mmJSON file of the N, C-alpha and C atoms, coordinates in Angstrom:
{"data_MODEL":{"atom_site":{
"group_PDB":["ATOM","ATOM","ATOM","ATOM","ATOM","ATOM","ATOM","ATOM","ATOM","ATOM","ATOM","ATOM","ATOM","ATOM","ATOM","ATOM","ATOM","ATOM","ATOM","ATOM","ATOM","ATOM","ATOM","ATOM","ATOM","ATOM","ATOM","ATOM","ATOM","ATOM","ATOM","ATOM","ATOM","ATOM","ATOM","ATOM","ATOM","ATOM","ATOM","ATOM","ATOM","ATOM","ATOM","ATOM","ATOM","ATOM","ATOM","ATOM","ATOM","ATOM","ATOM","ATOM","ATOM","ATOM","ATOM","ATOM","ATOM","ATOM","ATOM","ATOM","ATOM","ATOM","ATOM","ATOM","ATOM","ATOM","ATOM","ATOM","ATOM","ATOM","ATOM","ATOM","ATOM","ATOM","ATOM","ATOM","ATOM","ATOM","ATOM","ATOM","ATOM","ATOM","ATOM","ATOM","ATOM","ATOM","ATOM","ATOM","ATOM","ATOM","ATOM","ATOM","ATOM","ATOM","ATOM","ATOM","ATOM","ATOM","ATOM","ATOM","ATOM","ATOM","ATOM","ATOM","ATOM","ATOM","ATOM","ATOM","ATOM","ATOM","ATOM","ATOM","ATOM","ATOM","ATOM","ATOM","ATOM","ATOM","ATOM","ATOM","ATOM","ATOM","ATOM","ATOM","ATOM","ATOM","ATOM","ATOM","ATOM","ATOM","ATOM","ATOM","ATOM","ATOM","ATOM","ATOM","ATOM","ATOM","ATOM","ATOM","ATOM","ATOM","ATOM","ATOM","ATOM","ATOM","ATOM","ATOM","ATOM","ATOM","ATOM","ATOM","ATOM","ATOM","ATOM","ATOM","ATOM","ATOM","ATOM","ATOM","ATOM","ATOM","ATOM","ATOM","ATOM","ATOM","ATOM","ATOM","ATOM","ATOM","ATOM","ATOM","ATOM","ATOM","ATOM","ATOM","ATOM","ATOM","ATOM","ATOM","ATOM","ATOM","ATOM","ATOM","ATOM","ATOM","ATOM","ATOM","ATOM","ATOM","ATOM","ATOM","ATOM","ATOM","ATOM","ATOM","ATOM","ATOM","ATOM","ATOM","ATOM","ATOM","ATOM","ATOM","ATOM","ATOM","ATOM","ATOM","ATOM","ATOM","ATOM","ATOM","ATOM","ATOM","ATOM","ATOM","ATOM","ATOM","ATOM","ATOM","ATOM","ATOM","ATOM","ATOM","ATOM","ATOM","ATOM","ATOM","ATOM","ATOM","ATOM","ATOM","ATOM","ATOM","ATOM","ATOM","ATOM","ATOM","ATOM","ATOM","ATOM","ATOM","ATOM","ATOM","ATOM","ATOM"],
"id":[1,2,3,4,5,6,7,8,9,10,11,12,13,14,15,16,17,18,19,20,21,22,23,24,25,26,27,28,29,30,31,32,33,34,35,36,37,38,39,40,41,42,43,44,45,46,47,48,49,50,51,52,53,54,55,56,57,58,59,60,61,62,63,64,65,66,67,68,69,70,71,72,73,74,75,76,77,78,79,80,81,82,83,84,85,86,87,88,89,90,91,92,93,94,95,96,97,98,99,100,101,102,103,104,105,106,107,108,109,110,111,112,113,114,115,116,117,118,119,120,121,122,123,124,125,126,127,128,129,130,131,132,133,134,135,136,137,138,139,140,141,142,143,144,145,146,147,148,149,150,151,152,153,154,155,156,157,158,159,160,161,162,163,164,165,166,167,168,169,170,171,172,173,174,175,176,177,178,179,180,181,182,183,184,185,186,187,188,189,190,191,192,193,194,195,196,197,198,199,200,201,202,203,204,205,206,207,208,209,210,211,212,213,214,215,216,217,218,219,220,221,222,223,224,225,226,227,228,229,230,231,232,233,234,235,236,237,238,239,240,241,242,243,244,245,246],
"type_symbol":["N","C","C","N","C","C","N","C","C","N","C","C","N","C","C","N","C","C","N","C","C","N","C","C","N","C","C","N","C","C","N","C","C","N","C","C","N","C","C","N","C","C","N","C","C","N","C","C","N","C","C","N","C","C","N","C","C","N","C","C","N","C","C","N","C","C","N","C","C","N","C","C","N","C","C","N","C","C","N","C","C","N","C","C","N","C","C","N","C","C","N","C","C","N","C","C","N","C","C","N","C","C","N","C","C","N","C","C","N","C","C","N","C","C","N","C","C","N","C","C","N","C","C","N","C","C","N","C","C","N","C","C","N","C","C","N","C","C","N","C","C","N","C","C","N","C","C","N","C","C","N","C","C","N","C","C","N","C","C","N","C","C","N","C","C","N","C","C","N","C","C","N","C","C","N","C","C","N","C","C","N","C","C","N","C","C","N","C","C","N","C","C","N","C","C","N","C","C","N","C","C","N","C","C","N","C","C","N","C","C","N","C","C","N","C","C","N","C","C","N","C","C","N","C","C","N","C","C","N","C","C","N","C","C","N","C","C","N","C","C","N","C","C","N","C","C"],
"label_atom_id":["N","CA","C","N","CA","C","N","CA","C","N","CA","C","N","CA","C","N","CA","C","N","CA","C","N","CA","C","N","CA","C","N","CA","C","N","CA","C","N","CA","C","N","CA","C","N","CA","C","N","CA","C","N","CA","C","N","CA","C","N","CA","C","N","CA","C","N","CA","C","N","CA","C","N","CA","C","N","CA","C","N","CA","C","N","CA","C","N","CA","C","N","CA","C","N","CA","C","N","CA","C","N","CA","C","N","CA","C","N","CA","C","N","CA","C","N","CA","C","N","CA","C","N","CA","C","N","CA","C","N","CA","C","N","CA","C","N","CA","C","N","CA","C","N","CA","C","N","CA","C","N","CA","C","N","CA","C","N","CA","C","N","CA","C","N","CA","C","N","CA","C","N","CA","C","N","CA","C","N","CA","C","N","CA","C","N","CA","C","N","CA","C","N","CA","C","N","CA","C","N","CA","C","N","CA","C","N","CA","C","N","CA","C","N","CA","C","N","CA","C","N","CA","C","N","CA","C","N","CA","C","N","CA","C","N","CA","C","N","CA","C","N","CA","C","N","CA","C","N","CA","C","N","CA","C","N","CA","C","N","CA","C","N","CA","C","N","CA","C","N","CA","C","N","CA","C","N","CA","C","N","CA","C","N","CA","C"],
"label_alt_id":[null,null,null,null,null,null,null,null,null,null,null,null,null,null,null,null,null,null,null,null,null,null,null,null,null,null,null,null,null,null,null,null,null,null,null,null,null,null,null,null,null,null,null,null,null,null,null,null,null,null,null,null,null,null,null,null,null,null,null,null,null,null,null,null,null,null,null,null,null,null,null,null,null,null,null,null,null,null,null,null,null,null,null,null,null,null,null,null,null,null,null,null,null,null,null,null,null,null,null,null,null,null,null,null,null,null,null,null,null,null,null,null,null,null,null,null,null,null,null,null,null,null,null,null,null,null,null,null,null,null,null,null,null,null,null,null,null,null,null,null,null,null,null,null,null,null,null,null,null,null,null,null,null,null,null,null,null,null,null,null,null,null,null,null,null,null,null,null,null,null,null,null,null,null,null,null,null,null,null,null,null,null,null,null,null,null,null,null,null,null,null,null,null,null,null,null,null,null,null,null,null,null,null,null,null,null,null,null,null,null,null,null,null,null,null,null,null,null,null,null,null,null,null,null,null,null,null,null,null,null,null,null,null,null,null,null,null,null,null,null,null,null,null,null,null,null],
"label_comp_id":["UNK","UNK","UNK","UNK","UNK","UNK","UNK","UNK","UNK","UNK","UNK","UNK","UNK","UNK","UNK","UNK","UNK","UNK","UNK","UNK","UNK","UNK","UNK","UNK","UNK","UNK","UNK","UNK","UNK","UNK","UNK","UNK","UNK","UNK","UNK","UNK","UNK","UNK","UNK","UNK","UNK","UNK","UNK","UNK","UNK","UNK","UNK","UNK","UNK","UNK","UNK","UNK","UNK","UNK","UNK","UNK","UNK","UNK","UNK","UNK","UNK","UNK","UNK","UNK","UNK","UNK","UNK","UNK","UNK","UNK","UNK","UNK","UNK","UNK","UNK","UNK","UNK","UNK","UNK","UNK","UNK","UNK","UNK","UNK","UNK","UNK","UNK","UNK","UNK","UNK","UNK","UNK","UNK","UNK","UNK","UNK","UNK","UNK","UNK","UNK","UNK","UNK","UNK","UNK","UNK","UNK","UNK","UNK","UNK","UNK","UNK","UNK","UNK","UNK","UNK","UNK","UNK","UNK","UNK","UNK","UNK","UNK","UNK","UNK","UNK","UNK","UNK","UNK","UNK","UNK","UNK","UNK","UNK","UNK","UNK","UNK","UNK","UNK","UNK","UNK","UNK","UNK","UNK","UNK","UNK","UNK","UNK","UNK","UNK","UNK","UNK","UNK","UNK","UNK","UNK","UNK","UNK","UNK","UNK","UNK","UNK","UNK","UNK","UNK","UNK","UNK","UNK","UNK","UNK","UNK","UNK","UNK","UNK","UNK","UNK","UNK","UNK","UNK","UNK","UNK","UNK","UNK","UNK","UNK","UNK","UNK","UNK","UNK","UNK","UNK","UNK","UNK","UNK","UNK","UNK","UNK","UNK","UNK","UNK","UNK","UNK","UNK","UNK","UNK","UNK","UNK","UNK","UNK","UNK","UNK","UNK","UNK","UNK","UNK","UNK","UNK","UNK","UNK","UNK","UNK","UNK","UNK","UNK","UNK","UNK","UNK","UNK","UNK","UNK","UNK","UNK","UNK","UNK","UNK","UNK","UNK","UNK","UNK","UNK","UNK","UNK","UNK","UNK","UNK","UNK","UNK"],
"label_asym_id":["A","A","A","A","A","A","A","A","A","A","A","A","A","A","A","A","A","A","A","A","A","A","A","A","A","A","A","A","A","A","A","A","A","A","A","A","A","A","A","A","A","A","A","A","A","A","A","A","A","A","A","A","A","A","A","A","A","A","A","A","A","A","A","A","A","A","A","A","A","A","A","A","A","A","A","A","A","A","A","A","A","A","A","A","A","A","A","A","A","A","A","A","A","A","A","A","A","A","A","A","A","A","A","A","A","A","A","A","A","A","A","A","A","A","A","A","A","A","A","A","A","A","A","A","A","A","A","A","A","A","A","A","A","A","A","A","A","A","A","A","A","A","A","A","A","A","A","A","A","A","A","A","A","A","A","A","A","A","A","A","A","A","A","A","A","A","A","A","A","A","A","A","A","A","A","A","A","A","A","A","A","A","A","A","A","A","A","A","A","A","A","A","A","A","A","A","A","A","A","A","A","A","A","A","A","A","A","A","A","A","A","A","A","A","A","A","A","A","A","A","A","A","A","A","A","A","A","A","A","A","A","A","A","A","A","A","A","A","A","A","A","A","A","A","A","A"],
"label_entity_id":["1","1","1","1","1","1","1","1","1","1","1","1","1","1","1","1","1","1","1","1","1","1","1","1","1","1","1","1","1","1","1","1","1","1","1","1","1","1","1","1","1","1","1","1","1","1","1","1","1","1","1","1","1","1","1","1","1","1","1","1","1","1","1","1","1","1","1","1","1","1","1","1","1","1","1","1","1","1","1","1","1","1","1","1","1","1","1","1","1","1","1","1","1","1","1","1","1","1","1","1","1","1","1","1","1","1","1","1","1","1","1","1","1","1","1","1","1","1","1","1","1","1","1","1","1","1","1","1","1","1","1","1","1","1","1","1","1","1","1","1","1","1","1","1","1","1","1","1","1","1","1","1","1","1","1","1","1","1","1","1","1","1","1","1","1","1","1","1","1","1","1","1","1","1","1","1","1","1","1","1","1","1","1","1","1","1","1","1","1","1","1","1","1","1","1","1","1","1","1","1","1","1","1","1","1","1","1","1","1","1","1","1","1","1","1","1","1","1","1","1","1","1","1","1","1","1","1","1","1","1","1","1","1","1","1","1","1","1","1","1","1","1","1","1","1","1"],
"label_seq_id":[1,1,1,2,2,2,3,3,3,4,4,4,5,5,5,6,6,6,7,7,7,8,8,8,9,9,9,10,10,10,11,11,11,12,12,12,13,13,13,14,14,14,15,15,15,16,16,16,17,17,17,18,18,18,19,19,19,20,20,20,21,21,21,22,22,22,23,23,23,24,24,24,25,25,25,26,26,26,27,27,27,28,28,28,29,29,29,30,30,30,31,31,31,32,32,32,33,33,33,34,34,34,35,35,35,36,36,36,37,37,37,38,38,38,39,39,39,40,40,40,41,41,41,42,42,42,43,43,43,44,44,44,45,45,45,46,46,46,47,47,47,48,48,48,49,49,49,50,50,50,51,51,51,52,52,52,53,53,53,54,54,54,55,55,55,56,56,56,57,57,57,58,58,58,59,59,59,60,60,60,61,61,61,62,62,62,63,63,63,64,64,64,65,65,65,66,66,66,67,67,67,68,68,68,69,69,69,70,70,70,71,71,71,72,72,72,73,73,73,74,74,74,75,75,75,76,76,76,77,77,77,78,78,78,79,79,79,80,80,80,81,81,81,82,82,82],
"pdbx_PDB_ins_code":[null,null,null,null,null,null,null,null,null,null,null,null,null,null,null,null,null,null,null,null,null,null,null,null,null,null,null,null,null,null,null,null,null,null,null,null,null,null,null,null,null,null,null,null,null,null,null,null,null,null,null,null,null,null,null,null,null,null,null,null,null,null,null,null,null,null,null,null,null,null,null,null,null,null,null,null,null,null,null,null,null,null,null,null,null,null,null,null,null,null,null,null,null,null,null,null,null,null,null,null,null,null,null,null,null,null,null,null,null,null,null,null,null,null,null,null,null,null,null,null,null,null,null,null,null,null,null,null,null,null,null,null,null,null,null,null,null,null,null,null,null,null,null,null,null,null,null,null,null,null,null,null,null,null,null,null,null,null,null,null,null,null,null,null,null,null,null,null,null,null,null,null,null,null,null,null,null,null,null,null,null,null,null,null,null,null,null,null,null,null,null,null,null,null,null,null,null,null,null,null,null,null,null,null,null,null,null,null,null,null,null,null,null,null,null,null,null,null,null,null,null,null,null,null,null,null,null,null,null,null,null,null,null,null,null,null,null,null,null,null,null,null,null,null,null,null],
"Cartn_x":[128.537,127.879,126.431,125.513,124.095,123.743,122.949,122.508,121.342,121.51,120.505,119.848,119.523,118.858,117.442,117.108,115.785,115.035,113.911,113.098,112.079,111.765,110.697,110.908,112.107,112.41,111.545,111.077,110.283,111.15,110.543,111.291,111.815,111.051,111.444,111.648,112.784,113.056,112.874,112.33,112.137,112.951,113.465,114.206,113.215,113.456,112.64,113.564,113.001,113.751,113.003,113.716,113.088,113.929,113.31,114.002,114.041,115.215,115.393,116.169,115.926,116.747,118.208,119.104,120.539,121.014,120.533,120.976,120.475,119.286,118.751,119.573,119.927,120.746,122.123,122.691,123.986,123.879,122.776,122.543,122.443,121.675,121.531,122.885,123.646,124.974,125.905,125.845,126.697,126.334,125.046,124.613,125.03,124.836,125.2,126.694,127.495,128.94,129.372,128.851,129.25,128.657,127.574,126.918,127.328,128.198,128.664,127.509,126.564,125.435,125.213,124.112,123.809,122.689,122.464,121.312,120.022,119.907,118.71,118.542,119.644,119.587,119.072,119.515,119.06,117.568,117.129,115.714,114.841,115.278,114.53,114.449,115.546,115.605,114.61,114.583,113.682,112.223,111.872,110.487,110.081,111.002,110.712,110.361,111.117,110.831,109.456,109.083,107.759,106.672,106.863,105.844,105.661,106.697,106.602,106.08,106.026,105.569,104.203,103.145,101.782,101.534,102.065,101.866,102.553,103.775,104.517,103.846,103.427,102.751,101.459,100.731,99.471,99.675,100.841,101.119,101.095,101.484,101.52,100.144,99.253,97.944,96.814,97.103,96.079,95.299,95.981,95.315,94.504,95.064,94.377,93.097,93.145,91.99,90.895,91.259,90.274,89.612,90.394,89.85,88.898,89.273,88.411,87.098,87.148,85.926,85.024,85.606,84.824,84.184,84.926,84.39,83.232,83.385,82.321,81.072,81.25,80.111,79.401,80.175,79.586,78.816,79.367,78.687,77.382,77.406,76.207,75.151,75.57,74.627,74.017,74.83,74.353,73.356,73.53,72.609,71.274,71.272,70.052,69.2,69.81,69.091,68.342,68.707,68.073,66.726],
"Cartn_y":[74.254,73.257,73.103,73.025,72.878,71.394,70.962,69.577,69.4,68.556,68.397,67.03,66.507,65.211,65.363,64.518,64.561,63.308,63.505,62.379,62.023,60.759,60.314,60.664,60.503,60.816,59.989,60.599,59.877,58.847,57.754,56.669,57.016,57.757,58.054,59.551,59.925,61.339,61.619,62.775,63.2,64.446,64.579,65.777,66.836,68.073,69.204,70.353,71.328,72.534,73.713,74.547,75.718,76.951,78.09,79.367,80.052,80.544,81.245,82.53,83.536,84.744,84.393,85.123,84.855,84.846,85.806,85.876,84.694,84.195,83.042,81.79,81.64,80.495,80.561,81.746,81.912,81.525,81.877,81.531,80.013,79.374,77.913,77.246,77.746,77.183,77.314,78.449,78.668,77.687,77.486,76.526,75.114,74.782,73.447,73.19,74.179,74.015,73.81,74.629,74.502,73.255,72.742,71.558,70.279,70.422,69.279,68.471,69.171,68.521,69.207,68.909,69.45,70.479,71.169,72.082,71.31,70.149,69.33,68.981,68.648,68.321,69.482,70.691,71.889,72.102,72.029,72.262,71.201,69.933,68.866,69.128,69.572,69.851,70.954,72.019,73.145,72.691,71.99,71.571,70.509,69.663,68.69,69.411,70.468,71.253,71.894,72.395,73.007,71.954,70.812,69.755,69.162,69.18,68.619,69.6,70.873,71.904,72.403,71.956,72.291,73.798,74.514,75.966,76.653,76.227,76.808,76.471,75.232,74.817,75.611,75.865,76.598,78.021,78.61,79.961,80.023,78.938,78.911,78.709,78.065,77.728,78.534,79.366,80.132,81.03,81.822,82.745,81.987,80.929,80.127,79.536,79.064,78.473,79.515,80.718,81.785,82.123,82.2,82.498,81.398,80.153,79.03,79.092,79.431,79.533,80.637,81.781,82.884,82.479,81.784,81.335,80.366,79.452,78.501,79.217,80.224,80.984,81.717,82.313,83.021,82.073,80.878,79.886,79.451,79.236,78.825,79.923,81.186,82.305,82.388,82.168,82.219,81.114,79.952,78.837,79.115,79.806,80.124,81.162,81.961,83.011,82.486,81.311,80.757,80.172],
"Cartn_z":[113.046,112.237,112.697,111.761,112.047,112.047,113.034,113.091,112.121,111.127,110.087,110.101,111.26,111.315,110.756,109.821,109.201,109.614,110.303,110.764,109.696,109.592,108.712,107.253,106.77,105.382,104.445,103.383,102.411,101.699,101.28,100.672,99.29,98.508,97.144,96.988,96.451,96.188,94.708,94.408,93.032,92.775,91.576,91.214,90.735,91.187,90.76,90.389,89.752,89.423,90.029,90.789,91.397,91.114,91.183,91.035,92.392,92.75,94.025,93.787,94.602,94.515,94.803,94.179,94.299,95.751,96.547,97.93,98.759,98.44,99.155,98.826,97.561,97.163,97.824,97.904,98.568,100.046,100.667,102.074,102.238,101.367,101.403,101.194,100.231,99.96,101.162,101.848,103.021,104.133,104.36,105.383,104.973,103.703,103.218,103.398,103.092,103.203,104.653,105.565,106.969,107.616,107.058,107.615,106.902,105.91,105.135,104.57,103.935,103.284,101.936,101.303,99.971,100.048,98.953,98.873,99.152,98.55,98.757,100.225,100.887,102.305,103.139,102.807,103.534,103.313,102.074,101.76,102.423,102.4,103.074,104.575,105.166,106.597,106.965,106.165,106.428,106.337,105.265,105.103,106.113,106.487,107.527,108.831,109.144,110.342,110.295,109.13,108.972,109.131,108.501,108.532,109.927,110.75,112.093,113.128,112.808,113.747,113.291,113.962,113.546,113.528,114.517,114.563,113.399,113.113,112.003,110.677,110.518,109.294,109.099,110.179,110.102,109.595,109.859,109.38,107.853,107.22,105.76,105.159,105.892,105.351,105.959,106.944,107.644,106.686,105.89,104.973,103.932,103.399,102.402,102.981,104.208,104.858,105.053,105.474,105.646,104.318,103.255,101.928,101.484,101.727,101.353,102.11,103.39,104.179,103.636,103.285,102.732,101.406,100.555,99.273,99.484,100.435,100.732,101.226,102.102,102.607,101.477,100.574,99.441,98.541,98.319,97.494,98.146,99.461,100.18,100.137,100.28,100.209,98.823,97.804,96.424,96.119,96.706,96.513,97.185,98.301,99.033,98.319,97.446,96.742,95.539,95.068,93.857,94.12],
"occupancy":[1.0,1.0,1.0,1.0,1.0,1.0,1.0,1.0,1.0,1.0,1.0,1.0,1.0,1.0,1.0,1.0,1.0,1.0,1.0,1.0,1.0,1.0,1.0,1.0,1.0,1.0,1.0,1.0,1.0,1.0,1.0,1.0,1.0,1.0,1.0,1.0,1.0,1.0,1.0,1.0,1.0,1.0,1.0,1.0,1.0,1.0,1.0,1.0,1.0,1.0,1.0,1.0,1.0,1.0,1.0,1.0,1.0,1.0,1.0,1.0,1.0,1.0,1.0,1.0,1.0,1.0,1.0,1.0,1.0,1.0,1.0,1.0,1.0,1.0,1.0,1.0,1.0,1.0,1.0,1.0,1.0,1.0,1.0,1.0,1.0,1.0,1.0,1.0,1.0,1.0,1.0,1.0,1.0,1.0,1.0,1.0,1.0,1.0,1.0,1.0,1.0,1.0,1.0,1.0,1.0,1.0,1.0,1.0,1.0,1.0,1.0,1.0,1.0,1.0,1.0,1.0,1.0,1.0,1.0,1.0,1.0,1.0,1.0,1.0,1.0,1.0,1.0,1.0,1.0,1.0,1.0,1.0,1.0,1.0,1.0,1.0,1.0,1.0,1.0,1.0,1.0,1.0,1.0,1.0,1.0,1.0,1.0,1.0,1.0,1.0,1.0,1.0,1.0,1.0,1.0,1.0,1.0,1.0,1.0,1.0,1.0,1.0,1.0,1.0,1.0,1.0,1.0,1.0,1.0,1.0,1.0,1.0,1.0,1.0,1.0,1.0,1.0,1.0,1.0,1.0,1.0,1.0,1.0,1.0,1.0,1.0,1.0,1.0,1.0,1.0,1.0,1.0,1.0,1.0,1.0,1.0,1.0,1.0,1.0,1.0,1.0,1.0,1.0,1.0,1.0,1.0,1.0,1.0,1.0,1.0,1.0,1.0,1.0,1.0,1.0,1.0,1.0,1.0,1.0,1.0,1.0,1.0,1.0,1.0,1.0,1.0,1.0,1.0,1.0,1.0,1.0,1.0,1.0,1.0,1.0,1.0,1.0,1.0,1.0,1.0,1.0,1.0,1.0,1.0,1.0,1.0],
"B_iso_or_equiv":[0.0,0.0,0.0,0.0,0.0,0.0,0.0,0.0,0.0,0.0,0.0,0.0,0.0,0.0,0.0,0.0,0.0,0.0,0.0,0.0,0.0,0.0,0.0,0.0,0.0,0.0,0.0,0.0,0.0,0.0,0.0,0.0,0.0,0.0,0.0,0.0,0.0,0.0,0.0,0.0,0.0,0.0,0.0,0.0,0.0,0.0,0.0,0.0,0.0,0.0,0.0,0.0,0.0,0.0,0.0,0.0,0.0,0.0,0.0,0.0,0.0,0.0,0.0,0.0,0.0,0.0,0.0,0.0,0.0,0.0,0.0,0.0,0.0,0.0,0.0,0.0,0.0,0.0,0.0,0.0,0.0,0.0,0.0,0.0,0.0,0.0,0.0,0.0,0.0,0.0,0.0,0.0,0.0,0.0,0.0,0.0,0.0,0.0,0.0,0.0,0.0,0.0,0.0,0.0,0.0,0.0,0.0,0.0,0.0,0.0,0.0,0.0,0.0,0.0,0.0,0.0,0.0,0.0,0.0,0.0,0.0,0.0,0.0,0.0,0.0,0.0,0.0,0.0,0.0,0.0,0.0,0.0,0.0,0.0,0.0,0.0,0.0,0.0,0.0,0.0,0.0,0.0,0.0,0.0,0.0,0.0,0.0,0.0,0.0,0.0,0.0,0.0,0.0,0.0,0.0,0.0,0.0,0.0,0.0,0.0,0.0,0.0,0.0,0.0,0.0,0.0,0.0,0.0,0.0,0.0,0.0,0.0,0.0,0.0,0.0,0.0,0.0,0.0,0.0,0.0,0.0,0.0,0.0,0.0,0.0,0.0,0.0,0.0,0.0,0.0,0.0,0.0,0.0,0.0,0.0,0.0,0.0,0.0,0.0,0.0,0.0,0.0,0.0,0.0,0.0,0.0,0.0,0.0,0.0,0.0,0.0,0.0,0.0,0.0,0.0,0.0,0.0,0.0,0.0,0.0,0.0,0.0,0.0,0.0,0.0,0.0,0.0,0.0,0.0,0.0,0.0,0.0,0.0,0.0,0.0,0.0,0.0,0.0,0.0,0.0,0.0,0.0,0.0,0.0,0.0,0.0],
"pdbx_formal_charge":[null,null,null,null,null,null,null,null,null,null,null,null,null,null,null,null,null,null,null,null,null,null,null,null,null,null,null,null,null,null,null,null,null,null,null,null,null,null,null,null,null,null,null,null,null,null,null,null,null,null,null,null,null,null,null,null,null,null,null,null,null,null,null,null,null,null,null,null,null,null,null,null,null,null,null,null,null,null,null,null,null,null,null,null,null,null,null,null,null,null,null,null,null,null,null,null,null,null,null,null,null,null,null,null,null,null,null,null,null,null,null,null,null,null,null,null,null,null,null,null,null,null,null,null,null,null,null,null,null,null,null,null,null,null,null,null,null,null,null,null,null,null,null,null,null,null,null,null,null,null,null,null,null,null,null,null,null,null,null,null,null,null,null,null,null,null,null,null,null,null,null,null,null,null,null,null,null,null,null,null,null,null,null,null,null,null,null,null,null,null,null,null,null,null,null,null,null,null,null,null,null,null,null,null,null,null,null,null,null,null,null,null,null,null,null,null,null,null,null,null,null,null,null,null,null,null,null,null,null,null,null,null,null,null,null,null,null,null,null,null,null,null,null,null,null,null],
"auth_seq_id":[1,1,1,2,2,2,3,3,3,4,4,4,5,5,5,6,6,6,7,7,7,8,8,8,9,9,9,10,10,10,11,11,11,12,12,12,13,13,13,14,14,14,15,15,15,16,16,16,17,17,17,18,18,18,19,19,19,20,20,20,21,21,21,22,22,22,23,23,23,24,24,24,25,25,25,26,26,26,27,27,27,28,28,28,29,29,29,30,30,30,31,31,31,32,32,32,33,33,33,34,34,34,35,35,35,36,36,36,37,37,37,38,38,38,39,39,39,40,40,40,41,41,41,42,42,42,43,43,43,44,44,44,45,45,45,46,46,46,47,47,47,48,48,48,49,49,49,50,50,50,51,51,51,52,52,52,53,53,53,54,54,54,55,55,55,56,56,56,57,57,57,58,58,58,59,59,59,60,60,60,61,61,61,62,62,62,63,63,63,64,64,64,65,65,65,66,66,66,67,67,67,68,68,68,69,69,69,70,70,70,71,71,71,72,72,72,73,73,73,74,74,74,75,75,75,76,76,76,77,77,77,78,78,78,79,79,79,80,80,80,81,81,81,82,82,82],
"auth_comp_id":["UNK","UNK","UNK","UNK","UNK","UNK","UNK","UNK","UNK","UNK","UNK","UNK","UNK","UNK","UNK","UNK","UNK","UNK","UNK","UNK","UNK","UNK","UNK","UNK","UNK","UNK","UNK","UNK","UNK","UNK","UNK","UNK","UNK","UNK","UNK","UNK","UNK","UNK","UNK","UNK","UNK","UNK","UNK","UNK","UNK","UNK","UNK","UNK","UNK","UNK","UNK","UNK","UNK","UNK","UNK","UNK","UNK","UNK","UNK","UNK","UNK","UNK","UNK","UNK","UNK","UNK","UNK","UNK","UNK","UNK","UNK","UNK","UNK","UNK","UNK","UNK","UNK","UNK","UNK","UNK","UNK","UNK","UNK","UNK","UNK","UNK","UNK","UNK","UNK","UNK","UNK","UNK","UNK","UNK","UNK","UNK","UNK","UNK","UNK","UNK","UNK","UNK","UNK","UNK","UNK","UNK","UNK","UNK","UNK","UNK","UNK","UNK","UNK","UNK","UNK","UNK","UNK","UNK","UNK","UNK","UNK","UNK","UNK","UNK","UNK","UNK","UNK","UNK","UNK","UNK","UNK","UNK","UNK","UNK","UNK","UNK","UNK","UNK","UNK","UNK","UNK","UNK","UNK","UNK","UNK","UNK","UNK","UNK","UNK","UNK","UNK","UNK","UNK","UNK","UNK","UNK","UNK","UNK","UNK","UNK","UNK","UNK","UNK","UNK","UNK","UNK","UNK","UNK","UNK","UNK","UNK","UNK","UNK","UNK","UNK","UNK","UNK","UNK","UNK","UNK","UNK","UNK","UNK","UNK","UNK","UNK","UNK","UNK","UNK","UNK","UNK","UNK","UNK","UNK","UNK","UNK","UNK","UNK","UNK","UNK","UNK","UNK","UNK","UNK","UNK","UNK","UNK","UNK","UNK","UNK","UNK","UNK","UNK","UNK","UNK","UNK","UNK","UNK","UNK","UNK","UNK","UNK","UNK","UNK","UNK","UNK","UNK","UNK","UNK","UNK","UNK","UNK","UNK","UNK","UNK","UNK","UNK","UNK","UNK","UNK","UNK","UNK","UNK","UNK","UNK","UNK"],
"auth_asym_id":["A","A","A","A","A","A","A","A","A","A","A","A","A","A","A","A","A","A","A","A","A","A","A","A","A","A","A","A","A","A","A","A","A","A","A","A","A","A","A","A","A","A","A","A","A","A","A","A","A","A","A","A","A","A","A","A","A","A","A","A","A","A","A","A","A","A","A","A","A","A","A","A","A","A","A","A","A","A","A","A","A","A","A","A","A","A","A","A","A","A","A","A","A","A","A","A","A","A","A","A","A","A","A","A","A","A","A","A","A","A","A","A","A","A","A","A","A","A","A","A","A","A","A","A","A","A","A","A","A","A","A","A","A","A","A","A","A","A","A","A","A","A","A","A","A","A","A","A","A","A","A","A","A","A","A","A","A","A","A","A","A","A","A","A","A","A","A","A","A","A","A","A","A","A","A","A","A","A","A","A","A","A","A","A","A","A","A","A","A","A","A","A","A","A","A","A","A","A","A","A","A","A","A","A","A","A","A","A","A","A","A","A","A","A","A","A","A","A","A","A","A","A","A","A","A","A","A","A","A","A","A","A","A","A","A","A","A","A","A","A","A","A","A","A","A","A"],
"auth_atom_id":["N","CA","C","N","CA","C","N","CA","C","N","CA","C","N","CA","C","N","CA","C","N","CA","C","N","CA","C","N","CA","C","N","CA","C","N","CA","C","N","CA","C","N","CA","C","N","CA","C","N","CA","C","N","CA","C","N","CA","C","N","CA","C","N","CA","C","N","CA","C","N","CA","C","N","CA","C","N","CA","C","N","CA","C","N","CA","C","N","CA","C","N","CA","C","N","CA","C","N","CA","C","N","CA","C","N","CA","C","N","CA","C","N","CA","C","N","CA","C","N","CA","C","N","CA","C","N","CA","C","N","CA","C","N","CA","C","N","CA","C","N","CA","C","N","CA","C","N","CA","C","N","CA","C","N","CA","C","N","CA","C","N","CA","C","N","CA","C","N","CA","C","N","CA","C","N","CA","C","N","CA","C","N","CA","C","N","CA","C","N","CA","C","N","CA","C","N","CA","C","N","CA","C","N","CA","C","N","CA","C","N","CA","C","N","CA","C","N","CA","C","N","CA","C","N","CA","C","N","CA","C","N","CA","C","N","CA","C","N","CA","C","N","CA","C","N","CA","C","N","CA","C","N","CA","C","N","CA","C","N","CA","C","N","CA","C","N","CA","C","N","CA","C","N","CA","C","N","CA","C","N","CA","C","N","CA","C"],
"pdbx_PDB_model_num":[1,1,1,1,1,1,1,1,1,1,1,1,1,1,1,1,1,1,1,1,1,1,1,1,1,1,1,1,1,1,1,1,1,1,1,1,1,1,1,1,1,1,1,1,1,1,1,1,1,1,1,1,1,1,1,1,1,1,1,1,1,1,1,1,1,1,1,1,1,1,1,1,1,1,1,1,1,1,1,1,1,1,1,1,1,1,1,1,1,1,1,1,1,1,1,1,1,1,1,1,1,1,1,1,1,1,1,1,1,1,1,1,1,1,1,1,1,1,1,1,1,1,1,1,1,1,1,1,1,1,1,1,1,1,1,1,1,1,1,1,1,1,1,1,1,1,1,1,1,1,1,1,1,1,1,1,1,1,1,1,1,1,1,1,1,1,1,1,1,1,1,1,1,1,1,1,1,1,1,1,1,1,1,1,1,1,1,1,1,1,1,1,1,1,1,1,1,1,1,1,1,1,1,1,1,1,1,1,1,1,1,1,1,1,1,1,1,1,1,1,1,1,1,1,1,1,1,1,1,1,1,1,1,1,1,1,1,1,1,1,1,1,1,1,1,1]
}}}
């Protein structure tokens, strides 16, 4: 059984619809079944873990941040040429 304690749960939950590959959904369902929780509980647990780990969270935004910096530099260079 997996320990699924979620810290700092948001007060209001919203329903969403997502598409997942069949094998990923089967994996989530297997974890949910052995952990006696729901698909939503598993997804919340995973994202809570990402949000609480700065290094892990940075992996998701690292590339985006580099691209944003490059775009800003290009914009600044373009403004200097005018």
